[in-house]
C-alpha positions, 0 to 999 in steps of 0.5 A: 750120357749127361753124367758121363760128360763131366767125368770125361771132361774132368779126365781130359783136363786132368791129363792136360794139367799133368802134361803142361805142369813143369818145373825147371826145364832141363837142357835138351837130351841132344845137347852135345859137348860141342863148343860151337853151333852153326844155325841158319834160320829161314824167315818167310811169314808175312804175319808181323807177329809171327816174324817178331816172335821168330826174331825174339826166339832167335835172340833167346836161342843165341843167349841160351847157347852163350849161357851154356858155353856154346859159341853161336854162328847165326844167319837169318834169311828173309824170303817171301812175305817176310821181305816186307819187314827188311825195308826202310820204306814201309809204304808197301806194309799194310798200315795196320802192320806198320807199328809192328814193322818198326818193332821188327826193324829194331829187332833186326838192328839188335840182332845184327849187333849181337855177338854170334850173329854173322849175317842177316840176309834178304833174298832178291827174288821176292822183291820185284813181285812185291814192288819192294826196292833193293834201295830200301833194304835196311843197311843191316840186311845183306841182299843175296841173289837167291835165298835158297842157294844161300841156305844150301851153301850154309848147310854145306858148311855145316849150318843147321837149317831151321824154318820156324 
């Protein structure tokens, strides 16, 4: 049995190496000749590192669309626990997360200025239960009465819904 363990482990690791080793990444098989991409991202995580990585990935996606000749039409909606990160007043954000919250705010400001980003929105519903004030909403963020209804509207207008 002890002799089998190194062999099994080697086989497992060899499989991992062959699966993870990549060269250049080709365009996805579903890439179409479309000249526009409408995308609505739904951001709900309360983990500031997840929110930041999501915003970075949205920015990367925007840049890749443009580089491939596709005009992006991007909407970013914040709901739930992610609502803490659309505020100018960070007193409701855990002290340990405030430095991350400042980076998230900078990323939101950058996205809002970026070509192809049509709107950054905050659902009103989660604000009151979290003691967040509409007056403290970042100026770059539009308050919508109900984020789900807004997302339905975008989907009905042809936007792809992405919940990272």
